N, C-alpha and C positions, 0 to 999 in steps of 0.2 A: 874632479868634475866641478865646474863653477856653479855657484849658488844661483837661484832664480833672480836675485837682485843684482847680480854681477853686470848684465848689460846696461841696467839703469845707472849703476855706479860709474861705469866707464863713460856713459853719455854725459853724466853730470860733471865728471872730471873734464871732459871736452869743453863744456860750457864755462867752467872756471878758467880754463886755459885761454879760451877765446876772449873772455872778459878781461883777462890780465894783459893780453897782447894778441891782437888779431893776426891771423896768418897773412893778412895783407899788410904791406908796409905802411906805416903811419906817415912816412915821408917819401912818397914816390919821387923819382927823379923828375927834374923840370921837363924833360922831353916827354915823359909819360903823362904829365898832368892834363894835357889837352885831350887825351883819349879817355880820361876817367869819367865815370858817371857822377851825378850829383851826390853830395853827402846829405844823409837824412838829418833834418833839423826840426826842432820844436820852437815855435815862436812864443810858447807859454812854458812857465816853470812852475810845476806843482810843488807846493810847500809841504814839508813833513816826510816821514818815512814812507816808502812805497808799500802798498799792500801786495800780497802774493796772489797771483792767478795761476792755478795749476793747469797744466796741459798734458794730455796723453797723446802720444804720437804713434801712428801706424805707418809702415812702409811696405808697399807691395813688392812682388818679386822683381819687377823691372827696376825699381829703385834700389833694391838691395844688391842688384847686379852691378851697380855703378861703383867705380872706385871712389873711396873716401866719402861715401854718402853720409855716414854718421857725422864725420867732422864738418862737412858742409852744412848739414841741417843744424847742427849745434851752433855753428857760426851765424847762421841766419836767424835762429831763435834769439841768440844773444843780441844781434844787431837790432831786431825788432824790440826787444826788451829795453835797449838803451834809448829808444825813441819814446816808448810808452811810459817810462818812469817820469820824465819831466812833463810829458803831455797830459796824462790822466792819472798819474800816481800809482802805476801798476808795474810790478816786476813779474816776468814769466818764470815759472818753475816747472821743470819736467817731472811728471809723476812716473811715467814709464815709457819705454820704447818697445813696440811689439811688431812681430811679423804679421803681415796681412795677406793671406793666401787668396787674393781675389783674382778672378779671371774674366769678368765682364767688361764691356767697353767703359772708358773713362767717364762718359756722360752719365753713367749710372752709379758712379762711385759714391756720391753723396748719400743716396738712398741705402746703398750697401753698408756704408759706415754707420748710419743712424741705426740700422737693424743690428749691427754687430756690437755697438757700444752705446749705452744709454746716457753716457756722460755723467754718471754718478760720481760725485766727489771731485770733479774737475770743472774748470770754467770752459775749456774748449777741448774737443777731440779733433786732432788734425791728422788727416790722411794724405800721405805723399804717394802719388801714382806715377806710373811709367811715363817717361818723356815722350813727346810727340815726334814724329818723323819730320815735321816742319816747324819752323819758328813762327810764333804769333805774337802780336801786340794786344790782342783783344782780351781784356780781363776775364770775360766769361769763358774763354777758351783756356785760360791759364790757371783757373781755379773755380771754386764753386762755394757758395754759402748763401744762407737765407736770413732775412731779418729776424732777429730774436732767436736764431738757431744757435746750437751749441756745437755744431760740427762744421769743419772746414776741409775743403779739398785743395791741394796745391799740386800742380803739374810739375814734375821734376825738370830740371834743365837738361836739354839734349845738346850735347857738345857740338856735334857736326852741324845741325841746322842753325844753331845759335851763332856759331862762328861764321857761317855763310851769311847770316843776316847782318853780322857786324863787319862784313867786308868793307874796307876803306875807313873803318873807325878804330883800327888797332895799329899798334906800332909794327914796323917791318918784322917779318918772321924771324929774322936773324937778331932782332933786338933782345937784349937780356931782360927788358922790362915787359915784354909781350905777355908772358905768363901771369905777371902781376896784374896787368890791365884786364886780362880775360877773367881772372878770379874776382876782380872788383865788379865787373859787369854781372857775373853770375850771382855774386852775393847781393848786389843791389836789386836785380830783377826779382830774384826769389823772395827777398825780404819784403819788397814793395807789394808783391802779390799776396804774401801772407798777411801783411798789415791791411791791405785793401779788403780782404775777406773778413778779417777780424772786425774791421770797422763796419762792414755790412751787417754783421750779426748784432752790432750795438746801435744800429739805426742810422748810420751815416748814409748820405745820399750822393749819387754821382755828381761830380762837379764839372764846370765848363772849362776851367783852366787846365790845359794838358800837363802843367808842371805840378799839379796837386795829385796826391796819391789816390784820391777817390775818383779820378777821371776814368772813363770807360776804356781807355787804351793805355797800355804801358809806355813809358818813355824813360830813358836813362837820365832825363833832366828832372824827374819827379823827386821832390825832397821834403814835402811837408803836407799836412792837412790844413784846410782852411779853418779859421777860427770858429766858424758856424758849425762845421762838422765836428770839430773838437768838442764843442758844447754838447752835441748829441751823444758823442762817444762817452763823455763823462757821465751823462745821465744814464746811459745804457750800462756801463760797467759798474756804476754805483749801485744801481738797482740789482744787478746780477750778484755782486759780491755781498749784498745785504740779504740775499735769499728771497727777494720778492718774486711774485709770480709773473709769468709772461704778460698777463692781463694788466697788472699794475705798471710794468715797464712800458707796454704799448700805450697806455693812457698818458703817461708822462711824456713820452716821445712825440705822440700825436699832438698833444697840447702845445709842446714847445715849437714844433714845426708850424702849426697853424697860427700861433700867436705872433710869430716873427718870420714872415716870408722873406726870402733872400734871393736875389738875382743870380747868385753864383752857382745855384743848383741847376742841373739839366731838368727842364720842366717835366718831361715824361717820367724821369726817374723819381722826381719829387712826388708825382701822382701815384706811381707804383708803390713807393714806400708807404704813403698814407693808406693806400688800399690794403697793403699787407698788414699794417698795424690795426686798421679798423676790422679786418677779417679776424685777427686774433681776439679783439674785443667781442666780436659777434659770436665767435666760437665758445666764449665763456658764458653766453646767455642762452642756455639750452632751450628755455621756454620760447624764446624768439626765433632762434635758428631752426628749431624743429617744430614750428607752430602747427604744421599739418600732420605731424606724427602723433598718434594717440599717446597719452602720458604713460600708459602701461608698456609701450614699446620704446620709450626714450632711450633707456640704457642700452638695449640691444641694438637699436638703430645707430647710436653713437659708436658702439664697439665695431659694428660693420664698417662704418665710415672710416674709423681709424685703421682697420685692416686694409681697406682699399688704399688709403694714403701710404701705408707701408709697403705697397706693392704686392700684398697677399691677396690677389684677385680671386683665386679659386676658393680660398677659405671664406672670403667675404661673400662670394656668390652662393656658396652652400648655405651659409647662415641666413642670407637675405631671402633665398627661395623658401626656407622654412618659415621665415617671418611673414612672407607674402601669403602663405597658406591661411594665416589668421586674418590678414588684411588685404584681400585680393584686389581691391579697387582703390588702394591708396596711391594717389598720383606721385607723392613725394618719394615713396619707396620705389615705385617704378622708375622715377627719374634717377635715383641712385643706381638702379640696375642698369639703365641705359648708359650712365656715365662710366660704370665699371667695365661694361662691355666695349665702350669706345676705346678704353685702354687696351683691352684684349678680349676678343679676337680682333677688334679694330673696326673703324668706320666703314670699311669696304665689305664687311661681312653681312650677309643678308639677315641673319638672326639678330645682329646688333641693330640694324635699321628697323627691324620689326619691333624690337623692344623699345626703341625710341619713338616709333609711331604710336605705340600703345600709350605713351605719356600724353601725346597730343589728343588721343581719343578721350582720355580721362580728364584732361584739363585743357580744353580747346582754346581757351583764351590766354594761356600762360606761355610767355615767350622763352622760358628758361631752356627747354629742350632744344629749341632751334639754335640758341646761342651755343649750347654744349656741342651739338652736331657740327655747327659752323666752325668752332675752334678745332675740333678734331679733323675736319676737312682741310683747314689751313695747315695743320701740322703734317697732313698727308700730301700737301702741295696742290690740292684741288681748290684753288682760290675761286674760280668761277662758280663752282658748285657751292662753295662756302658762302659766297655772296648771295646766292638764291635763298639759302637757309637764313642768313642774317636779315635779308629783306623781309622774310616772313616774321622774324622776331620784331623788326621795326613796326610792322603793321599791328602786331598784338600789343606792343608797348604803348603805341599811340592810343589804344582803346582801354588801357588800364585806368583805374581811378586816379585821382590826384596823388602825388607822392611817388611818381614813377621816375624821379630823377636818377636814382641809383641804377635802375635798369638801363636808362639811356647812357649813363656814364660807363657802365660795363661795355656797352656796344661801341661807344666812342673810343674807349681804351683799346678794343680789338682793332678797330680801323686805324687808330694811331700806330699801333704795333706793326700793322701791315705796311705802313707808309702810304696808305691810300688817302691822299689829301682831300679829294673831292668827296669821297664817301664820309670822311670824318666831318667835313664842313656841312654836308647835307644833314647828317644826323644831329649835329649841334643846332642847326637851324630848326629842325623839326622839334627838338627838345626844348627850344628857346633857352639854351644855355650858352649864350654868346660870350659870357665871361669865363667859361670853362678854360682852364689852362691849355687844353688840347687845341683850342682855337688859336692861341698864340703860337704853339708849336707848329701848327700847319702853316700859319702866315709866315713865320720865320723860315720854314723849310722852302716855301715858295720863293721868298726873297733870296735866300742863300743860293738856291740852285736854279733860279730862272725858270720857274714853272708857273706862269700867271694863271689865275682861275679862269676856266673856260677855254684853255689852250686847245687848239685843234691838232697840234702835232703829237699829242700823247693821249691815249685813252685812260680813264680813271684807273683801270686795273693795271696799267703799265707805269703809273707814276713812281711807284717804289723802285721799279727796275731802272727807270731813267735816273733817279737820284743815285742809285747804286753805281750806275755807269759813270756818272760825273765824279762821284767820290773815288771810284777806282782809278779813273784817269788822273785825278789830282794826286792820289797817292803815288802813282808812277812818276809824275812830274816832280814831286818833292823828294823822291828817291833818285832823282837825276837820270831816270830811265826814259830819256826823251823819245827815243825811237819807238819803244813799246807804248808810250803815252800817245804818240801821234797815230799809231795803228789802232789803239783802243778808241780814240776820238773819231777816227775815220769810220770804224765799224758802227759806232753809236750814231753818228750823223746820218748814216744810211738808214738806220732804223727810225730815228726821230729827226728828220730834216728840219732845220730852222730852230731847233731848241736853243734858247738864249743861254741856258746854263752850260751847254756844250761849247758854245762860242766863247763864253767867258773863260772856260777852262783852256781853250785854245789860246786866248789872250795871255793867260798865265804861262802857258808853255813857251810862247814866243818871247815873253818878258824874261823868263829865266834863261833862255838861249841867247839873250842880248839882242834880239831882233825887235827893236823898240817901235819901229814904224809899223810893222805888221801886227805887233801886239796892240798898238793903239787902234789900228783899223778893226781888229777883232773885237776889242772892248766896245768900240763905237757901234758895231753891228749888233752886239748883244743888247746894248742899251736902247738901240732903235727898236728892237723887237720887244724888249721888256724894260721900261724905264725904272722899274723897281728891282732890278737884278742887283742886289747889294754887293756881290762879289765883283761883278764887272765895274760897279761904281767905285769900289775900293781900289781895284787895280788901276783904273783910270786916274784916280788921285795919286797913286804911286808914280805913274808915268808922268803926270804933270809936275810933280815935285822934283823930278830929275832936272828940270829946266828952271833955273832961278827966276826967269822971267814969267813963269806961270805958277809961282808959289801960291798966290791967292786962289787961283783956279783949283789947284791941288787940294788946298785946305777946304774949299767949298765942296769938292767931291767927297772928301772923307767925312765931312759933317753930314752930308746927304746920306752916305752909306750907313752911318750910325743912326740917323733918323729912321731909315727904312728898316734896319736890322740892329737893334740895340745890343744884341749879344755878340756882335762881330768884334771880338776883342782886338783883332789885328788892326782894324780901322782906328780904334781908340789909341792904340800904342803908336801907330804911325803918325797920327795927328799930334800926339804929345811930342814926338821927336821933331815934327815940323815947327811946333811952337818954340821948342828949345833952340832949334837952329835960328829961328827968327828972333830970338831973345824976347819973346812975348811971355814974360813971367806970369803976368796976371791971367792970361788965357790958359796957360799950362796948369796953374794952381786951381782954377775953376774946373778944368777938365779932370784933374786929379781927384778933386772932391767928389765929382759925379762917378768917377771910375771906382773909387773906394766903396761907394754905396752899391754900385752895380755888381762888382766882382769881389769885394771883400778884401782887397789888397791895394797897395799903393801903385800908382802908375809908374812904370819904369822910367828912369831918367837917362 
């Protein structure tokens, strides 16, 4: 009978073998190269011997049922380690590989993993969960991790849906190199997801460039982290390997982010990371966090809070009810009771709403409970009812004494997450926080998707749905599914007639079909409705550049698109190519300088 260490020994042997010679050919045939994903690279070389970061791996039944699952995970861990060594000076070492008899949905896997393994003695605990029946490029669907967390979830590769997604991007089925290319795509995607989640735990922020690993969507073109995120990852891993507390790491990361802002981060993700880091700092200040809880109840209250965070709602409620016997009118404790019940039995339960109403009775001027109920209603899909609760919160926030900026920012963050542009902007105006990053996010979204403020064709509650419809149509266009895209646009245009963003998407569709006259007409209609529709302006510039006689007009349109929407990287890169074709070296170099500042990388030549 094999010893308890035998599975680990075999897994470590696999890592040695993959490090010495990957199962993927190092020299694929020339015919296969065009189908291959990007090779992971580090623009930075860390000097000195790498430090060891131990990892413990769990695999659920769905993963263990896959053929060669150990070999493939070993290969992915090795590939990730090969990037992390020059990047931040860290080499991954597997502590153990364990069976994970989990049965709950994948979206609950991170909580289950945290409860199962406290990450003692390792840098990360990594859980591999059953592959999905559908292929996805959304990082949040491919894995899960939290800032400063020690646990990571990676969704396993599902052969059938992934091959369907790669249709047209693989060699002919009869090709001898097809299997090699498929293996390369599997290795690349799974390793990129693993690295993305590791970087999240170290403080890295979602990036705007789709070729960077920390982008919110996966792409086979992803090959590196930005230098700015590398700096944060270095801070995070150095702090972790030095044994520093989460509070110390959070302070270092927050200071680094705030002292050197950078345009290559997605603004909303930047704000979310800072919020998460500041929350860690706040949690370390018990006297401030639990200011309304009597000192004698601090420890018990904190323990109840931790039980609730761990998903142990029944245990938390039992202990909290006992605590409330001694402090029956403490609003903070009743607020915690409301929040636990919002998790289960849920916001639709009458007892839950009664518990939350009790908080309002005890603290009539406090907006916190309305925000909590509003968020729960949003999760339940009741946006209209949530808006009513959040409006109550707005009224109470406005009546708070000075120093209510954090309360407003919380509300603004909720509206931003909903994609409710008007509600976000209205809250920003009421809070007098016009310089808040959320204001820029809203303005850029309006420009990118042709939704001018005060538009009559869409109600504020439907703005997010319209943006989603435009994005969905564009995704179909980029996938060359022109018929589906046309049908999607037609349905959306019936719902939101005259929306410039939909007209701009139609311009894009006609352009990609080679119908340049109809594309030009659609872009012109979009800009007539919304002169600040940056996507339509960009596409019109592309159309103008097709004709050598209108190069100046095309350049002017691209400049205007960048002026309207400075994060529109496509316009920058197209303008750079126009300068190169026109042999305007000085203009290209000036644009390249600005591009480096904005995006943290050189303008492509």
